[in-house]
C-alpha positions in Angstrom: 3.4 -37.3 85.9 2.6 -38.6 82.5 2.2 -36.6 79.3 -0.6 -34.0 79.2 -3.8 -35.3 77.7 -4.9 -31.9 76.5 -4.1 -31.4 72.8 -1.0 -29.3 72.3 -2.7 -26.6 70.3 -5.3 -26.1 73.1 -2.7 -25.8 75.8 -0.5 -23.5 73.7 -3.5 -21.2 72.8 -4.6 -20.9 76.4 -1.1 -20.4 77.7 -0.6 -17.6 75.2 -3.9 -16.0 75.9 -3.7 -16.0 79.7 -0.5 -14.7 81.3 -2.0 -14.2 84.8 -2.2 -17.9 85.7 -0.3 -21.1 85.9 -1.9 -23.3 83.2 -1.7 -27.0 84.1 -2.8 -29.7 81.7 -4.4 -32.6 83.7 -2.2 -35.7 84.0 -2.4 -38.9 85.9 -2.0 -40.0 88.6 -4.4 -37.3 89.8 -2.9 -37.3 93.3 0.4 -36.0 91.8 -1.5 -33.2 90.1 -3.2 -32.3 93.4 0.2 -32.1 95.1 1.6 -30.0 92.3 -1.3 -27.5 92.8 -0.7 -27.4 96.5 3.0 -26.7 96.0 2.5 -24.0 93.4 3.1 -20.4 94.5 0.9 -19.1 91.6 -1.9 -16.8 92.6 -4.2 -18.3 90.0 -4.0 -22.0 88.8 -6.1 -23.1 85.8 -6.4 -26.8 85.2 -7.3 -28.1 81.8 -9.0 -31.5 82.0 -8.9 -33.0 78.5 -11.4 -35.5 77.2 -8.7 -38.3 77.1 -8.8 -38.7 80.9 -10.7 -41.8 82.1 -14.1 -41.2 83.6 -12.8 -42.0 87.1 -9.7 -39.7 86.8 -11.8 -36.9 85.4 -14.4 -37.2 88.2 -11.6 -37.3 90.9 -9.9 -34.3 89.5 -13.0 -32.2 89.0 -14.2 -33.2 92.5 -10.9 -31.9 94.0 -11.2 -28.4 92.6 -13.7 -27.1 95.2 -11.8 -28.4 98.2 -8.5 -27.2 96.8 -10.0 -23.7 96.4 -10.9 -23.7 100.1 -7.5 -25.0 101.0 -5.6 -22.4 98.9 -7.8 -19.4 99.8 -7.5 -16.5 100.4 -4.1 -16.1 98.8 -4.5 -18.3 95.8 -7.3 -19.2 93.4 -8.0 -22.3 91.3 -10.3 -23.0 88.4 -10.7 -25.8 85.8 -11.9 -26.2 82.3 -13.6 -29.5 81.6 -12.9 -30.0 77.9 -15.1 -32.3 75.8 -14.0 -33.8 72.5 -15.9 -31.1 70.6 -14.4 -28.1 72.6 -13.1 -25.4 70.3 -9.9 -23.5 71.0 -11.7 -20.2 70.8 -14.3 -21.3 73.5 -11.5 -22.6 75.7 -9.5 -19.4 75.5 -12.6 -17.3 76.2 -13.5 -19.4 79.3 -9.9 -19.3 80.5 -9.8 -15.5 80.2 -13.1 -15.3 82.1 -12.0 -17.5 85.0 -8.6 -15.9 85.3 -10.0 -12.4 85.1 -12.8 -13.0 87.7 -10.6 -12.2 90.7 -13.2 -12.9 93.3 -13.9 -16.4 91.9 -12.2 -19.6 92.9 -13.2 -23.3 92.7 -15.2 -23.0 89.5 -15.3 -25.7 86.9 -16.5 -24.7 83.4 -17.5 -27.4 81.0 -16.5 -26.5 77.4 -18.5 -28.4 74.8 
């Protein structure tokens, strides 16, 4: 997989704030990411989709979250943060904490603007 498109400060802040999930910065090719999620033993996987992804890669990744949630359930959960260029670190951290703490929630994508 190629280098993470999520800015390092954002990834670092979310990883530091949420210790109950495997935080995964979106990379291309998207198929490799999907396989990494499938292989992960983590109970909660949080994908960060940065604004640097192409429109097609972003759409493919975000479209995969729901089906992955169904595939991983009931033992594992997945969520995603769809980060726009204006997304603040504080908003991203708050959304990450919310998704990771909502133990009956899986397959959700939150857009952070």
